[in-house]
N, C-alpha and C positions, 0 to 999 in steps of 0.2 A: 503494499500500500504506499501511499504518498501522503504528505501533510495536506495537499489540495483535495485529496480524495476523502480524507477524514473530514475536512472543513466542509466540503460540499453536502456530504452526507448529514452532518450535523446542523447544518443550516435550517433544514426543514423536518429533520427526523432523527434518527438514530442509526449506529452502524455497530454491529457486533465485530469484533477484531480477533477474538479468540473464543473456542468453545473446545473443552476437553473433557472426557469422562473423568470421574473422580474415584480411583479404586478404593480410597479410604471412606468414601460415602457411597457405596453401592447403590446403583439405581438413580444416582444424581450426576448432573453435567454442572461444570462451572463456566459462565459466560462473562465475558469483558465487554461492556457495551458504553460507547460514548454517545452523549446527548448533546441537545443545543446548550449554549452558555457555559462551554466547558466542564460539563458535569461528566464523570465517570462513575459507573457502577459494576461492581463485581457481584454476580448472581449466582446462587446456587440452586438449581431447580431439578424437579424429577425429570426422569428422560422422556416422559410423554407430555411435558408442558410444552404449550405451542410458544411461537415467537412472540406473540402480543401478552403473554402471561409472564408473572414475576414469581420469583421463590423467595429465597431469603436474599435480600439486596443490602450491599454495604456500598455506600455512596459518597463522593467527594466532589466539590466544586472548586475549580483551580481558577487563578486570576488570568491565565491564558492557555491556549490550546496547546502551545509548546511546553508548558509546565505539566499539562495533563498527559501529553504523549510520553514525556521524560519519566513520569512515574510509572507508567504502563510498561514502558521499554525496560526499566529496572525491575520490575515484577515479573514479567515474562522471561527476562533474560535474553531478549532478541530485539534487534532494531526494527523500527518502523517498516522499514524496506521488505522485511520478511513476514510481516503480518498478512492475514487473509481477509479479505472483506466477505465475511460469512453470511452478512446481509444480502449481498449481491448473488454468491455462488450457492447458498442453501446447504453447503457441506456441514454435515453433523458427524460427531465421532461414532465409531461403532461401539456398541455396548454388548458386554458379556450376556449370553443367553441366560446363565445362571445368577442373576442379580436378587440380592437379598435387600430390598427396599427398605423395609422395617429396621434392619440392623443399620443400614446405611443412615436412614434418618436419625436413628437414636445416636449414632456417632457424630453426625453433623449438629444435633441438637446440643451434646455434651461439650463439643469443641466451641460452639458459639458461647455457650454459657460461660464456659472457662476461658474465653479469648484467646484461645489457640487456633483459631481459623486463621488460614493463610490469607494475609491481605498485603497490598503495597506498603511499603515502610514510609513512603512519602505522603502527604496531603490529609491525613487524618480521616480515613475512612469510617463512616457512622452507620448502624443499622436503620434501613428504612422500613422497619416493623417493630412492633411492639414485643420487647424482650419477654413480656408476660405470656405471650402465647405459647412460649417454650415449655 
């Protein structure tokens, strides 16, 4: 991807730049999504959740798109040029046939409550859901 591509997509909507299966949270994927006004969210969602639905979101708003991109480049440990526009391609990760969603959900919930969830180090990502629901 390029800076201009991220900028174009977020001018009027969002763009998913990374989506991976999460072995530690069986039955879940992690998505990294850029939104308008330099907002970035890290989402943990069930494998059957559609593109327009959200799961457990942790978001941060940056003062510039450059800052937001730098945060995610560090988090993913790969440069912007190697990101994939999943909004455009629709590519989704392959999920193991034998997924134990209940176990995955319990581990995800435990890691959220104990602040052990893997999030970018820069920016101060905060949950966009009531922790009381866990």
